[in-house]
Structures are given as C-alpha cells and as structure tokens.
N, C-alpha and C positions, 0 to 999 in steps of 0.2 A: 448495413445492419438495419433491418427493418424493425419497426416498433418502438423507436425511441426518438425523442426530439433533441435537437442540439441545445436548446435552452436547458433541458433537464440535465444533460451531460455537463454543461457549463456550470450549472448550480452545484452539482456534486464535486466538480474539480475546485470550484471556489471555496466550498466548505472545507475540503481537504487542505487547501492552502491556508485558510484561516486557522484551522486546527494546528498546522505546522508552526505558524507564527506564534500563536498563543502558547503552544507547548514549549517552544524555545524560550519565550519570556518567563514562563513559570519554571523553567529548568526541569521539565518532565520529559521522559522518553516519548518519541512520536507515537509509538504504538499505544502507550497509555492514553495519550490525548485522543487518538482515534477511537479507542474503546469508550472513553467518556463521552465523546461526541456522538457515537453510535447509540449509546444508551439514552442520551438526551434527545436525539432526533426520533428515536423509537417511541418516546413518550409524548411527542407532539401530536396534535390531532391532524396535521397535514401529512400527506404522503407524496413521494415522488415516484411516478411510474417509470421506472428504468429497468427493463428486463436485463438481467445479468447473464449475458451469453458468454460462451468460452472465448470468442473473438474479442469481445469488449474487455474482458478481464486481462487476457494475455497481450493485447495490443495497445490498450489505453492505460490501465491502472498499474500493471506490474513494471513496465520499464522505468517510470519515474521513481518508484520505490526502490528498485534495484540500484539506480544511479545514486539516489540519496544515501542508501546504505553503504555503497562503495565509497562515496565521498566522506562519510563519517569515520571511516577506518583510516587511521594514519599509517604511514609506511612502516613505522616501528611496530605498531600493533599488528599489522598484517604479517610482517616477517616472523614475529614470534608465535603467531597462531596459524601459520600457513597450512600445517597438516590438518588441524581441526577444520579449517574452512574447506580444504580439499575433500575431506571425508563427508562433511555436511553437503557440499555441492554435488558430489557423486551420488550419495544416497538419495538426496532430494530429487535430483534429475531422474534417477532410475525409478523412483516411486511415481513421479509425475508421468513418465513414459509408460509405466505399467497401467496406470489408471486411465490413460487416454486411449 
C-alpha cells in the first residue's frame, strides 16, 4: 500500500486502542467513543496523512472491529436475535457487493 507510513498507521491503531480503553472505563459504547475521539482529533491543529484506501479499510480496520463486535455478543443474545443478525448480514453484504 503506497503512500502511508507505518508510524502513522501505528498512531491510528494506538488511538483506537486508547479510545476502547477509555470507553470501557466510562461505560460508553465503543462507537460513541470513536465519534467523540474523531471530533476531538478533527479540531486539533495536527493532521495525520493516512490515505484511506479500500485495501487499508477492509484488511486493517474492519477485521478487529468485527471480532470485537462478535465477542461482545453473548450466546444467549445471539440465539435470540439470530434472525435479525442474519437479515442485517445478508443485506449489508449485498449492499457492499453492489457498491464495489
């Protein structure tokens, strides 16, 4: 993946890890923490030059978030909502396939 530095990528992943830790301590959903961190970072005068390519998003950022989401769902919660998850998965995958 041309055009990015390993340091910048590491800094982004470190920030996401810190957001996860702080969100858990404050008992906030991870997505809320990410939005708050994004707003905060957008207001800072520094910028990280990291081009968001399709490969970077699908190969680096999405797998950990899917694993984290799957680990957060208990077996009881999954079995009671399996139909909803199946519908959301099929429709989301279909939409992603149509867009790419």
